[in-house]
N, C-alpha and C positions, 0 to 999 in steps of 0.2 A: 397692576400691570395687565395689559391685554395683548392678545396675539391671535393670529389666524394660522391654523394648522391644516395640513392636508393628510388625509388618511382614507383608504378605501375608495380613492377616486373622487372624494368630495372634500369641500373646504368647510371648516368650522371656526367661528369666532368665539374665543374662549377667554375666561378670566379665572383666577384662582378660586377654587370651590365650585366651578361649573360642573354639572352632571350631564354627560353626553351619551347618546345611543349611537354607536358607530357600527360599521360593518364588522362581522364576526372576526375576532383576532385569535391568534393561537397563544393565549396566555391564561393561566389559571386564576380564579378569583383570589384576591388578596395580594397578587403580585404587582409590583411597580413596573410600569413600562415607560419608555421615552419616545416622544415624537420629535424627530430631527428635521422633518420637512416643515419648517416654519416659514410662512410667506411674509408675515409682518409681526414685529415684536416691538411694543412700546413706541409706536409711531414710525419705526424704521422699516421701510419696504425693501425686500430683497429682490435680486435679479437672478433666477426666480426665487431663491431661498436666502434667508438671512444667515450669514456665516457665523458660527459660534453660538447660535441660539438653539435652545431645546426646551421642550415642555414635558414635564413628568406627570404621570397620572397613575392612579390605582384602579385596577380592575375590580369592579364590585360584583358583577354577575354576568352570566350568559343567558340568553333566552330566545324566544321567537315572538315576532309581532303578531297582531291579529290576522286571521285568515282573510285573504281577499279571494273573490270568486272571479275566474276568467271564463267567460261564456262566448263561444264562437257559434255563429249561425249564418247559414246561407239559405235564403228563401228560394222556393221552387226546386231545390236540389235535395231536400229531405236530409239536411246535414245540420247537426247541432252537437256541440261538445262542451261539457262543463268540466272545469279543472280548478282546483284550489291551490293556493300557495301561501306559505308562511315564511317570511324573510328572517333568517337568524341575525341576532345582534349581540353586541357586547356593551354593557353599561360601564362607563368609566367616570371617575371623578378627578378633575384637574387639581394637582397638588401644588406645583410651582412652575413658574415661567422664568427662564434664565436667558438673558441676552447680554452681549458685550458692548 
C-alpha cells in the first residue's frame, strides 16, 4: 500500500518500511506517531485529505543535517558576512498505512 502524507509543510510519498527524514517533531526515539494528513492512500485522492486514513510511523532518531554556509557580500561597500546553518530533522520509519 502506498500513500502521500503531509508533515512539516512538505509532502512525502511513502510505502510500508520507508525511512524518511522529516522536519523535527516533538516525539522521543522509539515512540510511535500517526500522520493523519493523508493526501492519497492506495490510489484514492482526498479533497484535500482522505477521510479515515492514517499512517503510523516509529521515530528512530533526531539529528542535524550537514552544515551549509550562507555568505553575503556587497562589492564596493566593504560588506561581507558568513553564517552557518544546520537544519534539525527527525528520522522515522513507516510501519503501516490504513485507509477505509
